[in-house]
C-alpha positions in Angstrom: 5.4 -22.7 20.3 2.8 -25.4 19.9 4.3 -29.2 19.6 4.3 -29.7 15.8 2.5 -33.2 15.2 1.6 -35.6 12.1 -2.2 -35.8 11.7 -3.2 -38.0 9.0 -6.6 -39.6 9.5 -9.7 -40.5 7.2 -11.6 -37.0 7.7 -14.9 -37.6 9.4 -16.1 -34.1 7.8 -18.8 -34.8 5.3 -18.0 -31.5 3.4 -14.6 -33.1 2.9 -15.6 -36.3 1.9 -18.2 -34.8 -0.7 -15.8 -32.6 -2.3 -13.6 -35.7 -2.6 -16.4 -37.4 -4.2 -17.0 -34.5 -6.5 -13.6 -34.3 -8.1 -13.5 -37.9 -8.9 -16.9 -37.5 -10.7 -16.3 -34.6 -12.2 -15.2 -35.1 -15.9 -13.3 -31.8 -15.8 -11.0 -33.5 -13.2 -10.8 -36.7 -15.1 -6.9 -36.7 -15.6 -6.6 -36.8 -11.6 -7.6 -40.7 -12.1 -5.6 -41.3 -15.2 -2.8 -39.7 -13.6 -3.2 -42.1 -10.7 -3.8 -45.0 -13.3 -0.5 -44.2 -15.6 2.1 -43.5 -12.5 0.6 -46.0 -9.5 3.4 -44.8 -7.3 2.5 -40.9 -7.4 0.8 -38.9 -4.9 -1.8 -36.8 -5.6 -3.3 -34.0 -3.0 -5.2 -30.8 -3.2 -3.9 -28.4 -1.1 -4.3 -25.0 0.2 -7.4 -22.8 0.3 -9.9 -25.0 -1.1 -9.4 -27.7 1.4 -9.9 -24.9 4.1 -13.0 -23.4 2.4 -14.8 -27.0 2.0 -14.0 -27.7 5.7 -15.8 -24.3 6.7 -18.6 -25.1 4.2 -17.4 -22.3 1.8 -17.6 -22.7 -2.0 -13.8 -22.0 -3.6 -12.9 -22.7 -6.9 -9.4 -22.1 -6.3 -8.0 -25.6 -7.2 -4.2 -26.3 -6.3 -2.7 -29.7 -6.7 0.7 -31.2 -5.4 1.5 -33.8 -7.6 4.5 -36.3 -6.1 6.5 -39.2 -7.6 6.4 -37.8 -11.6 8.7 -35.8 -13.4 7.9 -31.7 -14.4 8.6 -33.2 -17.6 6.1 -36.1 -17.9 3.7 -34.1 -15.7 3.9 -31.4 -19.1 3.7 -34.5 -21.3 0.4 -36.0 -19.7 -1.6 -33.0 -19.2 -1.8 -32.1 -22.8 -3.9 -35.0 -23.3 -6.4 -33.3 -21.4 -6.5 -29.2 -21.8 -3.6 -26.7 -22.5 -0.8 -26.1 -19.8 1.9 -22.9 -19.5 4.8 -23.4 -17.1 5.3 -20.8 -14.0 9.2 -20.5 -14.1 11.5 -23.4 -14.1 12.5 -23.3 -11.0 8.9 -23.1 -9.3 7.6 -26.8 -10.6 4.1 -25.3 -11.0 1.9 -25.6 -14.3 -1.3 -23.2 -15.0 -3.7 -25.9 -16.6 -7.1 -25.6 -18.2 -8.9 -28.9 -18.7 -10.8 -28.8 -22.0 -14.6 -27.3 -21.6 -12.9 -25.3 -18.5 -15.4 -22.4 -18.2 -13.5 -19.1 -19.9 -14.0 -17.4 -16.3 -12.6 -19.7 -13.9 -9.1 -19.7 -12.9 -6.2 -22.0 -13.9 -5.9 -25.1 -11.9 -2.3 -25.1 -10.5 -0.7 -28.4 -10.8 3.2 -28.4 -8.9 5.4 -30.5 -7.6 6.3 -30.7 -4.3 8.8 -28.1 -3.0 10.7 -26.1 -0.1 11.4 -22.6 0.4 14.5 -21.1 2.0 14.4 -17.2 2.8 17.0 -15.5 1.1 16.4 -12.8 4.1 15.1 -10.2 1.8 11.8 -10.4 3.5 9.6 -10.2 0.0 7.3 -12.2 -1.0 9.7 -13.7 -3.9 12.9 -13.8 -1.6 13.0 -17.2 -1.5 15.5 -19.9 -2.7 12.6 -22.6 -4.6 13.9 -26.2 -4.4 11.6 -28.2 -6.2 11.8 -31.9 -5.5 9.4 -35.1 -6.9 10.1 -36.9 -4.1 9.4 -34.8 -1.1 7.0 -35.8 1.2 4.0 -33.6 1.2 4.3 -32.6 4.5 7.6 -30.8 3.6 5.8 -29.0 1.2 3.1 -28.0 3.2 5.2 -27.1 6.2 6.4 -24.1 3.8 2.9 -22.5 3.9 1.9 -19.4 5.6 -0.8 -20.0 8.2 -2.1 -23.6 9.6 -5.6 -23.5 8.3 -3.9 -22.8 4.8 -1.3 -26.1 5.3 -3.8 -28.9 4.8 -4.1 -31.3 2.1 -6.6 -33.9 0.8 -5.0 -37.0 -0.4 -7.1 -38.0 -3.5 -6.2 -41.4 -3.8 -7.7 -42.2 -0.2 -10.1 -39.4 0.8 -7.6 -38.5 4.0 -7.0 -35.2 5.4 -3.7 -34.4 5.6 -3.0 -32.0 8.7 0.5 -31.9 10.4 0.1 -28.3 11.8 -3.3 -28.2 13.4 -5.3 -26.5 10.9 -9.0 -28.7 11.3 -8.2 -27.7 15.3 -7.4 -24.3 14.5 -10.8 -24.2 12.2 -12.5 -25.6 14.8 -11.5 -23.1 17.3 -11.5 -19.8 14.7 -8.1 -19.4 15.3 -5.4 -18.0 12.9 -2.1 -19.3 13.5 1.5 -19.2 11.6 3.1 -22.0 11.1 5.8 -23.2 13.0 7.4 -19.7 14.4 5.4 -16.8 13.3 8.4 -14.3 13.5 10.5 -16.4 11.3 7.6 -17.1 9.3 6.9 -13.0 8.8 10.3 -12.1 8.4 10.2 -14.5 5.4 7.5 -12.7 3.6 6.0 -9.4 5.5 2.9 -9.8 3.4 2.2 -12.5 5.1 1.4 -10.3 8.0 -1.1 -8.7 5.9 -2.6 -12.1 4.7 -2.7 -13.1 8.5 -5.2 -10.0 9.1 -7.2 -10.4 6.0 -8.1 -14.0 7.4 -8.9 -12.9 10.5 -11.4 -10.2 9.1 -13.1 -12.8 6.3 -13.7 -15.6 8.6 -14.2 -13.8 11.8 -11.4 -15.7 13.6 -9.3 -14.4 16.5 -5.4 -14.0 16.1 -3.1 -16.4 18.0 -1.1 -14.3 20.7 2.2 -15.5 19.6 1.1 -14.9 16.2 -0.1 -11.4 17.1 2.7 -10.9 19.1 5.2 -11.3 16.2 2.7 -9.1 13.5 3.6 -6.3 16.2 6.8 -6.6 16.3 7.5 -7.0 12.4 4.6 -4.5 11.1 7.3 -1.6 11.3 9.2 -3.3 8.8 6.1 -3.4 5.9 7.6 -0.1 4.7 11.0 -1.5 4.2 12.8 -0.5 0.7 15.4 -2.1 -1.4 16.6 0.9 -3.7 13.8 2.4 -4.8 11.5 -0.3 -4.4 9.3 -1.7 -1.6 10.1 -5.3 -0.2 6.3 -5.8 0.1 5.2 -4.4 -3.3 2.4 -1.9 -2.9 0.1 -3.8 -4.8 -0.2 -7.0 -2.9 -0.6 -4.4 0.1 -3.4 -2.8 -1.7 -5.1 -6.5 -2.5 -4.9 -7.5 1.4 -6.0 -4.0 2.8 -9.2 -4.0 0.2 -10.3 -7.6 0.7 -9.9 -7.3 4.8 -11.7 -4.1 4.8 -14.8 -4.9 2.3 -14.9 -8.3 4.6 -15.6 -6.6 7.8 -15.4 -2.9 7.6 -15.3 -1.8 11.4 -13.4 -4.7 12.7 -10.5 -4.5 10.1 -10.1 -1.0 11.5 -9.9 -2.3 15.0 -7.3 -4.8 14.1 -5.0 -2.9 11.7 -4.8 0.0 14.1 -4.2 -2.6 17.2 -1.5 -4.3 14.8 0.4 -0.9 13.7 -0.9 -1.4 10.3 -2.6 1.7 10.2 0.2 3.8 11.7 2.8 2.3 9.3 0.6 2.6 6.0 -2.6 4.7 6.5 -0.7 7.2 9.1 -3.5 10.0 8.0 -6.1 8.1 9.7 -4.1 8.3 13.2 -5.4 12.1 13.3 -9.2 11.4 13.1 -8.4 10.1 16.9 -9.6 12.8 19.4 -10.3 15.1 16.6 -13.5 16.6 18.5 -16.5 17.5 16.6 -19.3 19.9 17.5 -21.7 17.8 19.8 -25.2 19.3 18.3 -24.0 17.5 14.9 -21.8 14.7 16.4 -22.5 13.7 19.6 -21.4 10.0 19.1 -17.6 11.2 19.4 -14.7 12.0 17.6 -13.9 11.8 13.9 -12.6 8.4 14.4 -15.4 7.1 16.4 -17.9 8.5 13.8 -15.7 6.9 10.9 -16.1 3.9 12.6 -19.7 3.9 12.8 -20.1 4.9 9.2 -17.8 1.7 8.7 -20.1 -0.7 10.6 -23.2 0.8 8.8 -21.8 -0.9 5.9 -22.8 -4.3 7.7 -26.3 -3.2 9.2 -29.6 -4.2 8.6 -30.5 -0.8 7.7 -28.0 -0.7 5.0 -29.2 -3.9 3.5 -32.9 -2.9 3.4 -31.6 0.5 1.5 -29.8 -1.0 -0.9 -30.2 -4.9 -0.9 -28.1 -7.6 0.4 -24.9 -7.5 -2.1 -21.9 -6.6 -0.6 -20.9 -3.3 -0.8 -18.0 -2.8 -3.0 -14.5 -1.5 -2.5 -15.1 1.9 -3.8 -18.0 2.2 -1.2 -16.1 0.5 1.8 -12.5 2.7 1.1 -15.2 5.8 0.7 -16.3 5.4 3.8 -13.3 4.9 5.6 -11.6 7.9 4.1 -14.6 10.4 3.9 -13.7 12.5 7.1 -10.1 12.3 6.5 -9.9 15.9 5.7 -11.4 17.0 9.2 -8.1 16.8 11.4 -6.4 19.5 8.6 -9.0 21.8 8.7 -10.5 21.5 12.3 -10.8 25.0 13.6 -12.1 25.7 17.2 -13.5 28.7 19.3 -10.4 28.5 21.9 -7.7 28.3 19.1 -9.1 30.4 15.9 -12.0 32.0 17.5 -14.7 30.5 15.6 -18.7 30.3 17.4 -18.3 26.5 16.8 -15.7 23.7 16.0 -16.0 24.0 12.3 -14.2 21.7 9.3 -14.6 24.5 6.2 -13.4 22.7 2.9 -12.9 19.4 4.9 -14.9 17.5 1.7 -12.2 19.0 -0.8 -9.4 18.3 1.3 -10.0 14.9 1.8 -10.6 14.2 -1.5 -7.4 15.2 -2.3 -6.0 13.5 0.5 -7.9 10.2 -0.3 -6.4 10.4 -3.8 -2.9 10.8 -2.8 -3.0 7.7 -0.6 -4.3 5.6 -3.1 -1.7 6.6 -5.5 0.9 5.7 -2.4 -0.7 2.4 -1.7 -1.4 1.7 -5.5 -5.4 1.0 -4.7 -6.2 0.7 -8.0 -4.0 -2.0 -9.2 -4.8 -5.4 -8.1 -8.2 -6.0 -9.5 -9.7 -5.3 -12.7 -11.5 -2.0 -13.8 -14.8 -3.6 -13.3 -14.4 -6.1 -10.8 -16.3 -5.1 -7.5 -12.6 -5.1 -5.6 -11.4 -2.4 -7.9 -10.8 1.1 -6.6 -10.5 3.9 -9.0 -8.1 6.6 -7.7 -10.3 9.8 -9.4 -13.8 8.3 -8.4 -12.5 8.0 -5.0 -11.5 11.5 -4.7 -14.6 12.5 -6.5 -16.9 11.0 -3.7 -14.8 12.4 -0.9 -14.7 15.9 -2.6 -19.2 15.9 -2.8 -20.3 14.0 0.1 -21.4 16.8 1.9 -24.1 17.6 -0.8 -26.8 16.4 1.6 -26.3 19.6 3.8 -28.4 21.6 1.7 -32.3 20.3 1.3 -32.2 18.0 -1.4 -35.7 19.9 -2.0 -33.8 22.8 -2.9 -31.6 20.8 -6.0 -32.8 20.8 -9.4 -33.3 18.1 -11.4 -30.0 18.9 -13.3 -27.8 19.1 -10.0 -29.3 15.9 -9.3 -28.4 14.4 -12.8 -25.1 15.4 -12.7 -24.5 13.6 -9.3 -26.5 10.5 -9.7 -27.0 10.0 -13.7 -23.9 10.8 -14.9 -22.5 7.7 -16.8 -19.3 8.6 -16.0 -20.0 9.2 -12.0 -20.0 7.1 -9.7 -23.3 8.5 -8.1 -24.6 5.0 -6.6 -21.4 4.9 -4.9 -21.5 8.1 -3.4 -25.1 7.8 -2.1 -24.3 4.9 -0.1 -21.5 6.5 1.2 -23.4 9.6 2.0 -25.9 7.0 3.8 -23.5 5.4 6.1 -22.1 8.9 6.8 -25.6 10.2 8.3 -26.3 7.3 9.6 -23.3 7.6 11.6 -24.3 11.0 12.9 -26.0 11.7 15.9 -27.1 14.7 16.6 -27.8 16.0 20.5 -31.1 15.2 22.0 -31.3 12.2 19.7 -30.7 8.5 20.0 -30.7 7.9 16.4 -29.7 9.9 13.0 -31.8 12.2 11.5 -31.8 10.9 7.8 -34.5 12.9 6.5 -32.2 14.8 4.1 -31.5 11.5 2.5 -35.1 10.3 2.3 -35.7 13.3 0.8 -32.9 12.7 -2.1 -34.5 9.3 -2.5 -37.7 10.5 -2.9 -36.3 13.0 -5.8 -34.1 9.9 -7.2 -37.4 8.3 -7.6 -39.2 10.9 -9.3 -36.3 11.1 -12.1 -35.7 7.4 -12.7 -39.6 7.0 -13.3 -39.2 9.9 -15.8 -36.4 8.1 -17.7 -38.4 4.9 -17.7 -41.1 7.3 -19.4 -39.4 9.2 -21.5 -36.0 6.9 -21.8 -33.7 9.9 -21.1 -33.4 12.8 -18.3 -34.6 16.4 -19.4 -31.4 17.7 -21.6 -29.5 20.4 -19.7 -29.7 23.9 -21.2 -26.1 24.4 -21.6 -23.3 21.5 -21.1 -19.5 21.9 -20.2 -18.8 20.5 -24.2 -20.9 24.1 -25.1 -18.9 25.8 -22.3 -15.4 24.7 -23.6 -16.2 24.8 -27.3 -17.6 28.6 -27.0 -14.9 30.3 -24.8 -11.6 27.7 -26.2 -11.2 26.1 -22.6 -9.9 22.8 -21.4 -11.2 20.3 -19.5 -11.3 20.6 -15.4 -13.4 21.3 -12.5 -13.8 25.0 -13.4 -16.3 23.9 -16.5 -18.5 22.4 -13.6 -18.6 25.8 -11.7 -19.1 27.6 -14.6 -22.3 25.4 -15.9 -23.5 25.6 -12.1 
């Protein structure tokens, strides 16, 4: 383990100095100067992610402050002069604070007393004996944090960087490293392993070898249960999984696979390895390789040219990851099954069923609200995979009503389906070609442009001759997939 040291110096990084100046001059943070004046012996520090992001030149609005030398009840009384507060648990000494005039969509500011955390041995993110101590040195509070790059602070009185564990050095070296002993840090809270993977993906950093070794050794504990409850809640697993794969889709697949996270949390994906495909349509390799290529398309210039610079949503990203998950269980080969070639009949609907089951098991819909770009709706995910083979048929032959049903229906994720099909097609390299054949995709785009023009002209698509409601009402049938089949 690297030698632990105290490193407190005025930062010469202009970005951190700028952040310090902004906070001192922003009226929303007037409470900081007033607090320092009313309690001259107090210490006030900005801690955690916002310091890391400032040093990286990244925008951040996640403000966390630690206040030393002031009793919790005095902090509460003081803050009510400047806005509204809510206490987060008596044992945690954390106030959620909203200054007067604070934007409604902005996150609360955390104001906390310094504290220590002693693991109770459960391994869950709440399995700690927390001791709040207003007199505790700031460095001791920082020592309980997960990663060195998250264990830095900005002294609001002096503008000095407080960096006991070498976070600045690791930022410069682009390294993800646990604070102190990584085995101990991850045994305390298993979700920290997934946070390390997520930060590596988001920042493009490598993971320190000792930290990586601890992750690999302890990843088999990520599914441990206490009674009927998971020690690491599925909502937290889902949050870290989604953030990681949206940030760096292809690399996250490699990273989660190399650490054993795929094996423990998404074992269905491993069957894609060495699941051979017909070379005439997939010269790029097995299903795993095809899926990785499809994930890489999400970060390509071709994708941005087709859909714009905005980062793909979580629904699209997870849709690409799972789009061929039904191939291994449906594979048929000439040698084993007497087919004319390798086939995956029904892998679309099989994959949709599997994706729904995984989404429910990992609670993928739980961490983010419905309209958040990181939200993954279970049924929408399954629907995309159910229908991702639409382009096997030449779009020229598709009826306008069919295209309307898939891509203009207000309750269907047609745009996400289109993006998943683009990634799938772009990652499929027919034998004898060096690149994908996207003729069907471009034909579909042409049809969509024509229909959008019609929408703009008439403000609606041509009304279908018969609707699902007509059929259900006439024949007394319940809603379901059968209604769509009857419409067709």
